[in-house]
C-alpha positions as CSV (number, residue, x, y, z in Angstrom):
1,M,-60.5,47.1,47.0
2,K,-60.3,50.9,46.9
3,F,-56.6,50.6,47.9
4,S,-55.9,48.4,44.9
5,V,-57.5,50.8,42.5
6,S,-55.5,53.7,44.0
7,V,-52.2,51.8,43.6
8,T,-53.0,51.1,40.0
9,L,-53.8,54.8,39.3
10,I,-50.6,55.8,41.0
11,L,-48.6,53.4,38.8
12,L,-50.3,54.5,35.6
13,F,-50.4,58.2,36.3
14,P,-46.7,58.9,35.4
15,C,-47.3,57.4,31.9
16,V,-50.1,59.7,30.8
17,L,-47.5,62.1,29.5
18,C,-45.9,59.4,27.2
19,H,-47.0,56.6,25.1
20,M,-49.4,54.3,27.0
21,P,-47.7,50.9,27.5
22,T,-49.4,47.7,26.7
23,L,-50.1,45.1,29.3
24,Y,-47.0,43.2,28.1
25,E,-44.8,46.2,28.4
26,F,-46.0,47.2,31.8
27,C,-45.6,43.7,33.2
28,S,-42.2,43.4,31.7
29,H,-41.1,46.7,33.3
30,V,-42.4,45.7,36.7
31,V,-40.7,42.3,36.6
32,A,-37.5,43.9,35.4
33,N,-37.4,46.4,38.2
34,G,-38.6,44.0,40.9
35,N,-40.7,46.7,42.6
36,A,-44.0,47.9,41.3
37,S,-44.0,51.1,43.4
38,L,-40.8,52.3,41.7
39,A,-42.1,51.8,38.2
40,R,-41.4,54.7,35.9
41,C,-42.4,55.3,32.3
42,D,-40.0,57.0,30.0
43,S,-39.1,56.7,26.3
44,S,-36.5,54.0,26.9
45,Q,-38.9,51.8,28.8
46,C,-42.2,52.4,27.0
47,Q,-41.3,50.3,23.9
48,G,-43.2,47.5,22.4
49,R,-41.9,44.3,20.9
50,P,-39.5,44.7,18.0
51,G,-41.1,44.5,14.6
52,K,-40.1,42.2,11.7
53,R,-37.0,43.0,9.8
54,G,-37.6,44.7,6.4
55,T,-36.3,43.6,3.1
56,G,-32.6,44.3,2.3
57,G,-31.8,47.5,0.6
58,P,-30.0,47.8,-2.7
59,R,-26.2,47.1,-2.8
60,G,-24.0,50.1,-2.4
61,L,-21.6,51.3,-5.0
62,Q,-18.1,49.8,-5.2
63,G,-15.5,51.7,-3.2
64,I,-12.6,53.6,-4.7
65,K,-9.5,51.5,-5.6
66,G,-6.7,51.8,-3.2
67,E,-3.3,53.2,-4.0
68,R,-0.7,51.0,-5.7
69,G,2.0,49.7,-3.4
70,E,5.7,50.5,-3.7
71,P,7.5,48.5,-6.4
72,G,9.8,45.7,-5.1
73,T,13.6,46.2,-5.1
74,A,16.1,44.1,-7.1
75,E,17.7,43.3,-3.7
76,H,14.6,41.5,-2.5
77,L,14.2,39.7,-5.8
78,E,17.8,38.3,-5.7
79,E,17.1,37.0,-2.2
80,R,14.0,35.2,-3.3
81,I,15.9,33.7,-6.3
82,K,18.7,32.6,-4.0
83,K,16.2,30.9,-1.7
84,L,14.6,29.1,-4.6
85,E,17.9,27.9,-5.8
86,E,18.8,26.5,-2.4
87,T,15.4,24.8,-2.2
88,F,16.0,23.2,-5.6
89,L,19.4,21.9,-4.7
90,K,18.0,20.4,-1.5
91,S,15.3,18.7,-3.5
92,Q,17.9,17.3,-6.0
93,K,20.0,15.8,-3.1
94,F,16.8,14.3,-1.6
95,M,15.8,12.7,-4.9
96,K,19.3,11.3,-5.5
97,K,19.2,9.8,-2.1
98,V,15.8,8.3,-2.7
99,L,16.8,6.9,-6.1
100,N,20.0,5.5,-4.7
101,S,17.8,3.6,-2.1
102,E,16.5,1.6,-5.1
103,I,12.9,2.8,-4.7
104,C,12.7,3.0,-8.6
105,Y,13.7,-0.7,-9.1
106,M,10.9,-2.9,-10.4
107,G,11.8,-6.1,-8.5
108,V,14.1,-8.1,-10.7
109,K,16.7,-7.9,-8.0
110,N,14.3,-9.1,-5.5
111,R,13.3,-12.8,-5.8
112,H,10.1,-12.2,-3.7
113,I,8.7,-9.7,-6.3
114,I,9.9,-11.4,-9.5
115,P,10.2,-15.2,-9.0
116,D,12.7,-17.3,-11.0
117,S,9.8,-18.5,-13.2
118,Q,9.3,-15.1,-14.7
119,I,12.9,-14.7,-16.0
120,T,13.9,-16.6,-19.1
121,A,16.5,-16.5,-21.9
122,S,17.2,-17.7,-25.4
123,S,19.8,-20.1,-24.1
124,I,22.2,-20.7,-21.1
125,H,25.8,-21.5,-21.1
126,D,25.2,-24.3,-18.6
127,N,23.3,-24.9,-15.3
128,R,25.6,-22.5,-13.5
129,F,24.3,-19.6,-15.6
130,Q,20.5,-19.8,-15.5
131,A,18.4,-16.9,-16.9
132,Y,17.1,-16.1,-13.4
133,Y,20.7,-15.6,-12.2
134,G,20.7,-12.5,-14.4
135,R,19.5,-10.3,-11.5
136,L,21.3,-7.0,-10.5
137,D,23.8,-7.7,-7.7
138,N,22.8,-11.3,-7.7
139,L,24.5,-13.7,-5.2
140,D,24.0,-17.4,-4.9
141,R,21.6,-18.5,-2.2
142,S,24.5,-19.0,0.3
143,G,25.3,-15.3,-0.2
144,G,28.9,-16.0,-1.2
145,K,29.4,-16.3,-5.0
146,Y,28.1,-13.9,-7.6
147,E,25.9,-15.5,-10.2
148,V,25.0,-14.2,-13.7
149,W,23.1,-15.2,-16.9
150,A,25.5,-16.3,-19.7
151,A,24.3,-17.2,-23.2
152,K,25.3,-20.5,-24.7
153,R,27.0,-18.8,-27.6
154,N,28.3,-15.4,-28.4
155,A,26.1,-14.4,-31.3
156,I,23.5,-11.8,-32.3
157,G,20.0,-13.0,-31.5
158,E,20.5,-14.2,-27.9
159,W,18.2,-12.5,-25.4
160,H,17.3,-12.2,-21.7
161,Q,13.6,-11.7,-20.8
162,V,11.5,-10.6,-17.8
163,D,7.8,-11.3,-17.6
164,F,6.0,-8.8,-15.3
165,M,2.8,-10.8,-15.6
166,A,0.8,-7.6,-16.5
167,P,1.5,-4.4,-18.4
168,K,3.8,-2.2,-16.4
169,S,5.2,1.3,-16.9
170,I,9.0,0.9,-17.5
171,G,11.4,3.9,-17.8
172,G,14.8,2.4,-18.1
173,I,17.3,-0.4,-17.4
174,V,20.4,-1.0,-15.2
175,T,22.9,-3.5,-16.5
176,Q,25.9,-5.2,-14.8
177,G,28.5,-7.6,-15.9
178,Y,30.3,-10.5,-14.1
179,K,31.7,-9.6,-10.7
180,D,34.3,-12.4,-10.7
181,N,35.6,-12.0,-14.3
182,D,36.0,-9.3,-16.9
183,Q,32.9,-10.3,-18.9
184,W,30.0,-8.0,-19.9
185,V,27.7,-6.7,-22.6
186,R,28.9,-3.6,-24.3
187,S,25.8,-2.6,-26.2
188,F,22.3,-3.9,-26.6
189,K,18.8,-3.4,-28.0
190,I,15.4,-3.6,-26.1
191,S,12.2,-5.2,-27.3
192,Y,8.9,-5.2,-25.5
193,G,5.3,-6.1,-25.9
194,N,2.2,-7.6,-24.2
195,S,2.7,-10.8,-26.1
196,T,6.0,-12.6,-27.0
197,S,4.6,-13.1,-30.5
198,A,4.2,-9.3,-31.1
199,M,7.2,-7.5,-29.6
200,I,8.7,-4.3,-31.0
201,S,12.0,-2.6,-30.5
202,I,12.6,0.7,-28.8
203,Q,13.1,3.2,-31.6
204,E,15.1,6.4,-31.9
205,N,15.2,8.6,-35.1
206,G,13.3,5.9,-37.0
207,S,15.6,2.9,-36.2
208,D,16.3,0.5,-33.4
209,K,18.0,2.3,-30.5
210,I,21.4,0.9,-29.6
211,F,22.0,1.3,-25.8
212,T,25.5,1.7,-24.5
213,G,26.2,-1.0,-21.9
214,N,29.2,-1.9,-19.7
215,N,32.9,-1.2,-20.1
216,D,33.8,-2.7,-16.7
217,R,32.2,-4.5,-13.7
218,T,30.2,-1.5,-12.4
219,K,26.5,-0.7,-13.0
220,V,25.3,1.3,-16.0
221,T,21.9,3.0,-16.1
222,N,20.1,3.7,-19.4
223,M,16.8,5.6,-19.5
224,F,14.5,4.9,-22.4
225,P,13.7,7.7,-24.8
226,H,10.1,7.5,-23.5
227,V,8.2,5.4,-20.9
228,I,7.0,2.1,-22.3
229,I,4.0,0.1,-21.2
230,S,4.7,-3.6,-21.4
231,R,4.3,-7.0,-19.9
232,Y,7.4,-8.6,-21.5
233,I,10.7,-6.9,-22.0
234,R,13.9,-8.4,-23.6
235,V,17.5,-7.4,-23.8
236,Y,19.3,-8.3,-27.1
237,P,23.1,-8.1,-26.7
238,Q,24.8,-6.5,-29.7
239,T,28.4,-6.4,-28.7
240,W,30.2,-7.8,-25.6
241,Y,33.6,-8.3,-23.9
242,S,34.8,-11.9,-23.7
243,H,31.3,-13.4,-23.3
244,I,27.6,-12.5,-23.3
245,I,27.0,-12.2,-19.6
246,M,24.5,-10.0,-17.9
247,R,22.7,-9.0,-14.7
248,V,19.8,-6.5,-15.0
249,E,17.2,-4.5,-13.3
250,Y,14.4,-2.3,-14.7
251,I,13.4,1.2,-13.6
252,D,9.8,2.1,-12.9
253,G,8.3,4.6,-15.3
254,M,7.5,7.0,-12.5
255,C,11.2,7.7,-12.2
256,H,11.7,8.5,-15.9
257,G,13.6,11.7,-16.2
258,L,14.9,11.6,-12.6
259,M,17.9,9.3,-13.1
Protein backbone atom coordinates (compact mmCIF):
# COMPACT_ATOMS: atom_id res chain seq x y z
CA MET A 1 0.00 0.00 0.00
CA LYS A 2 2.83 2.45 0.84
CA PHE A 3 4.54 1.50 -2.41
CA SER A 4 1.41 2.49 -4.42
CA VAL A 5 1.21 5.86 -2.72
CA SER A 6 4.90 6.48 -3.42
CA VAL A 7 4.46 5.73 -7.10
CA THR A 8 1.52 8.12 -7.31
CA LEU A 9 3.53 10.88 -5.64
CA ILE A 10 6.45 10.29 -7.97
CA LEU A 11 4.08 10.51 -10.99
CA LEU A 12 2.40 13.68 -9.78
CA PHE A 13 5.47 15.51 -8.46
CA PRO A 14 6.78 16.67 -11.92
CA CYS A 15 3.42 18.39 -12.48
CA VAL A 16 3.46 20.69 -9.47
CA LEU A 17 5.37 23.30 -11.49
CA CYS A 18 2.68 23.39 -14.21
CA HIS A 19 -1.07 23.25 -14.44
CA MET A 20 -2.41 20.29 -12.46
CA PRO A 21 -3.95 17.82 -14.97
CA THR A 22 -7.43 16.45 -14.52
CA LEU A 23 -7.97 12.74 -14.09
CA TYR A 24 -9.01 12.54 -17.75
CA GLU A 25 -5.83 14.30 -18.89
CA PHE A 26 -3.59 12.21 -16.70
CA CYS A 27 -5.08 8.91 -17.81
CA SER A 28 -4.99 9.96 -21.44
CA HIS A 29 -1.31 10.81 -21.15
CA VAL A 30 -0.46 7.50 -19.48
CA VAL A 31 -2.35 5.50 -22.09
CA ALA A 32 -0.77 7.48 -24.91
CA ASN A 33 2.78 6.86 -23.64
CA GLY A 34 2.17 3.26 -22.65
CA ASN A 35 4.35 3.52 -19.51
CA ALA A 36 3.23 5.29 -16.35
CA SER A 37 6.81 5.53 -15.03
CA LEU A 38 7.84 7.68 -18.01
CA ALA A 39 4.93 10.11 -17.70
CA ARG A 40 5.97 13.74 -17.90
CA CYS A 41 3.96 16.90 -17.59
CA ASP A 42 4.67 19.85 -19.88
CA SER A 43 2.60 22.57 -21.54
CA SER A 44 1.94 20.47 -24.66
CA GLN A 45 0.62 17.51 -22.67
CA CYS A 46 -1.21 19.20 -19.81
CA GLN A 47 -4.17 20.39 -21.90
CA GLY A 48 -7.83 19.82 -21.27
CA ARG A 49 -10.57 18.98 -23.72
CA PRO A 50 -11.09 21.54 -26.50
CA GLY A 51 -13.81 24.06 -25.77
CA LYS A 52 -16.83 24.88 -27.96
CA ARG A 53 -16.23 26.97 -31.05
CA GLY A 54 -17.23 30.58 -30.67
CA THR A 55 -19.48 32.56 -32.97
CA GLY A 56 -18.10 33.66 -36.30
CA GLY A 57 -16.48 37.04 -36.51
CA PRO A 58 -17.54 39.85 -38.84
CA ARG A 59 -16.80 39.52 -42.54
CA GLY A 60 -13.56 41.11 -43.66
CA LEU A 61 -13.28 43.97 -46.10
CA GLN A 62 -13.25 43.29 -49.85
CA GLY A 63 -9.78 42.91 -51.29
CA ILE A 64 -8.20 45.28 -53.76
CA LYS A 65 -9.22 44.77 -57.42
CA GLY A 66 -6.50 43.13 -59.48
CA GLU A 67 -4.75 44.75 -62.39
CA ARG A 68 -6.42 44.70 -65.78
CA GLY A 69 -5.04 42.16 -68.24
CA GLU A 70 -3.29 43.01 -71.45
CA PRO A 71 -5.63 43.82 -74.37
CA GLY A 72 -6.03 41.12 -77.03
CA THR A 73 -4.40 41.49 -80.41
CA ALA A 74 -6.11 41.77 -83.79
CA GLU A 75 -4.18 38.69 -84.84
CA HIS A 76 -5.90 36.53 -82.22
CA LEU A 77 -9.29 38.01 -83.07
CA GLU A 78 -8.86 37.11 -86.74
CA GLU A 79 -7.99 33.56 -85.76
CA ARG A 80 -11.16 33.25 -83.69
CA ILE A 81 -13.29 34.67 -86.51
CA LYS A 82 -11.74 32.21 -88.95
CA LYS A 83 -12.51 29.29 -86.63
CA LEU A 84 -16.11 30.47 -86.22
CA GLU A 85 -16.51 30.71 -90.00
CA GLU A 86 -15.14 27.20 -90.45
CA THR A 87 -17.52 25.87 -87.79
CA PHE A 88 -20.46 27.63 -89.49
CA LEU A 89 -19.58 26.12 -92.89
CA LYS A 90 -19.35 22.65 -91.36
CA SER A 91 -22.76 23.15 -89.73
CA GLN A 92 -24.24 24.24 -93.06
CA LYS A 93 -22.90 21.16 -94.83
CA PHE A 94 -24.27 18.96 -92.06
CA MET A 95 -27.72 20.56 -92.24
CA LYS A 96 -27.85 20.19 -96.02
CA LYS A 97 -26.93 16.54 -95.67
CA VAL A 98 -29.63 16.02 -93.05
CA LEU A 99 -32.24 17.85 -95.14
CA ASN A 100 -31.30 15.87 -98.23
CA SER A 101 -31.98 12.71 -96.21
CA GLU A 102 -35.68 13.74 -96.21
CA ILE A 103 -35.83 14.17 -92.44
CA CYS A 104 -38.03 17.23 -93.03
CA TYR A 105 -40.66 15.40 -95.09
CA MET A 106 -44.04 14.94 -93.42
CA GLY A 107 -44.92 11.51 -94.78
CA VAL A 108 -46.87 12.04 -98.01
CA LYS A 109 -44.16 10.14 -99.84
CA ASN A 110 -44.42 7.30 -97.35
CA ARG A 111 -47.64 5.28 -97.55
CA HIS A 112 -47.10 3.93 -94.01
CA ILE A 113 -47.34 7.45 -92.54
CA ILE A 114 -50.01 8.98 -94.80
CA PRO A 115 -52.31 6.23 -96.12
CA ASP A 116 -54.18 6.54 -99.42
CA SER A 117 -57.42 7.44 -97.64
CA GLN A 118 -55.94 10.74 -96.42
CA ILE A 119 -55.16 12.04 -99.94
CA THR A 120 -58.04 13.31 -102.07
CA ALA A 121 -58.60 15.59 -105.07
CA SER A 122 -61.30 17.60 -106.80
CA SER A 123 -61.25 15.14 -109.71
CA ILE A 124 -59.11 12.48 -111.40
CA HIS A 125 -58.41 11.99 -115.10
CA ASP A 126 -59.19 8.27 -114.78
CA ASN A 127 -58.35 5.37 -112.45
CA ARG A 128 -54.71 5.45 -113.52
CA PHE A 129 -54.30 8.92 -111.95
CA GLN A 130 -55.79 8.65 -108.46
CA ALA A 131 -55.30 11.49 -105.96
CA TYR A 132 -53.17 9.22 -103.73
CA TYR A 133 -50.77 8.67 -106.65
CA GLY A 134 -49.75 12.30 -106.24
CA ARG A 135 -46.90 11.43 -103.87
CA LEU A 136 -43.33 12.67 -104.36
CA ASP A 137 -41.23 10.10 -106.31
CA ASN A 138 -44.24 7.83 -106.47
CA LEU A 139 -43.90 4.47 -108.20
CA ASP A 140 -46.59 1.87 -108.75
CA ARG A 141 -46.64 -0.98 -106.26
CA SER A 142 -44.53 -3.14 -108.54
CA GLY A 143 -41.84 -0.45 -108.38
CA GLY A 144 -41.64 -0.05 -112.13
CA LYS A 145 -43.87 2.71 -113.48
CA TYR A 146 -44.11 6.27 -112.12
CA GLU A 147 -47.62 7.29 -111.09
CA VAL A 148 -49.07 10.78 -110.58
CA TRP A 149 -52.29 12.60 -109.83
CA ALA A 150 -53.91 14.12 -112.92
CA ALA A 151 -57.04 16.29 -112.84
CA LYS A 152 -59.97 15.41 -115.07
CA ARG A 153 -59.85 18.80 -116.78
CA ASN A 154 -57.34 21.58 -117.16
CA ALA A 155 -59.11 24.43 -115.38
CA ILE A 156 -58.72 26.79 -112.43
CA GLY A 157 -60.44 25.34 -109.38
CA GLU A 158 -58.97 21.84 -109.45
CA TRP A 159 -57.16 20.87 -106.24
CA HIS A 160 -55.12 18.15 -104.52
CA GLN A 161 -55.53 17.74 -100.74
CA VAL A 162 -53.78 16.00 -97.83
CA ASP A 163 -55.46 15.36 -94.48
CA PHE A 164 -52.91 15.04 -91.65
CA MET A 165 -55.75 13.97 -89.27
CA ALA A 166 -54.66 16.58 -86.69
CA PRO A 167 -53.23 20.12 -86.82
CA LYS A 168 -49.58 19.99 -87.89
CA SER A 169 -46.82 22.55 -88.27
CA ILE A 170 -46.14 22.92 -92.02
CA GLY A 171 -43.30 25.02 -93.45
CA GLY A 172 -43.30 24.38 -97.19
CA ILE A 173 -43.99 22.10 -100.15
CA VAL A 174 -42.01 20.08 -102.71
CA THR A 175 -43.65 19.60 -106.11
CA GLN A 176 -42.85 17.32 -109.01
CA GLY A 177 -44.32 16.68 -112.44
CA TYR A 178 -44.70 13.50 -114.48
CA LYS A 179 -41.54 11.42 -114.82
CA ASP A 180 -42.59 9.74 -118.08
CA ASN A 181 -43.94 12.81 -119.92
CA ASP A 182 -43.41 16.58 -120.09
CA GLN A 183 -46.42 17.46 -117.97
CA TRP A 184 -46.36 19.54 -114.78
CA VAL A 185 -47.89 22.44 -112.82
CA ARG A 186 -46.11 25.73 -113.37
CA SER A 187 -47.72 27.78 -110.59
CA PHE A 188 -50.18 27.21 -107.77
CA LYS A 189 -51.87 28.57 -104.64
CA ILE A 190 -52.08 26.94 -101.20
CA SER A 191 -55.13 26.84 -98.93
CA TYR A 192 -55.25 25.37 -95.46
CA GLY A 193 -57.45 24.97 -92.39
CA ASN A 194 -58.65 22.64 -89.66
CA SER A 195 -61.96 22.17 -91.47
CA THR A 196 -62.61 21.79 -95.21
CA SER A 197 -65.46 24.29 -94.86
CA ALA A 198 -63.22 27.01 -93.44
CA MET A 199 -59.99 27.05 -95.43
CA ILE A 200 -57.92 30.17 -96.13
CA SER A 201 -55.21 30.91 -98.66
CA ILE A 202 -51.60 31.65 -97.82
CA GLN A 203 -51.24 35.41 -98.23
CA GLU A 204 -48.38 37.67 -99.21
CA ASN A 205 -48.61 41.48 -99.33
CA GLY A 206 -52.35 41.31 -98.77
CA SER A 207 -53.24 38.89 -101.59
CA ASP A 208 -53.12 35.16 -102.33
CA LYS A 209 -49.53 34.08 -102.85
CA ILE A 210 -48.73 32.50 -106.21
CA PHE A 211 -46.00 29.89 -105.84
CA THR A 212 -43.66 29.10 -108.72
CA GLY A 213 -43.90 25.42 -109.61
CA ASN A 214 -42.11 23.22 -112.12
CA ASN A 215 -40.52 23.98 -115.47
CA ASP A 216 -39.24 20.45 -116.03
CA ARG A 217 -39.42 16.98 -114.48
CA THR A 218 -37.23 17.80 -111.48
CA LYS A 219 -38.36 18.67 -107.93
CA VAL A 220 -39.02 22.24 -106.83
CA THR A 221 -39.09 23.33 -103.18
CA ASN A 222 -41.17 26.30 -102.00
CA MET A 223 -41.02 27.49 -98.40
CA PHE A 224 -44.09 29.30 -97.09
CA PRO A 225 -43.78 32.95 -95.98
CA HIS A 226 -44.42 31.67 -92.45
CA VAL A 227 -45.14 28.36 -90.76
CA ILE A 228 -48.81 27.38 -90.81
CA ILE A 229 -50.67 25.14 -88.37
CA SER A 230 -53.27 23.06 -90.16
CA ARG A 231 -54.94 19.69 -90.49
CA TYR A 232 -55.93 20.05 -94.17
CA ILE A 233 -53.82 21.53 -96.93
CA ARG A 234 -54.67 21.95 -100.62
CA VAL A 235 -52.75 22.82 -103.77
CA TYR A 236 -54.71 24.82 -106.39
CA PRO A 237 -52.92 24.70 -109.80
CA GLN A 238 -52.98 28.09 -111.57
CA THR A 239 -50.91 27.41 -114.68
CA TRP A 240 -49.54 24.17 -116.12
CA TYR A 241 -47.68 22.62 -119.03
CA SER A 242 -49.68 20.19 -121.19
CA HIS A 243 -51.85 18.91 -118.29
CA ILE A 244 -52.52 19.39 -114.56
CA ILE A 245 -50.33 16.66 -113.15
CA MET A 246 -48.62 16.69 -109.75
CA ARG A 247 -46.70 14.76 -107.12
CA VAL A 248 -46.16 16.51 -103.79
CA GLU A 249 -44.59 16.34 -100.35
CA TYR A 250 -44.85 18.80 -97.46
CA ILE A 251 -42.02 20.11 -95.27
CA ASP A 252 -42.24 20.05 -91.50
CA GLY A 253 -42.45 23.45 -89.85
CA MET A 254 -39.32 22.72 -87.78
CA CYS A 255 -37.31 22.97 -91.00
CA HIS A 256 -38.70 26.35 -92.00
CA GLY A 257 -35.84 28.66 -92.92
CA LEU A 258 -33.38 25.81 -93.40
CA MET A 259 -34.21 24.85 -96.98
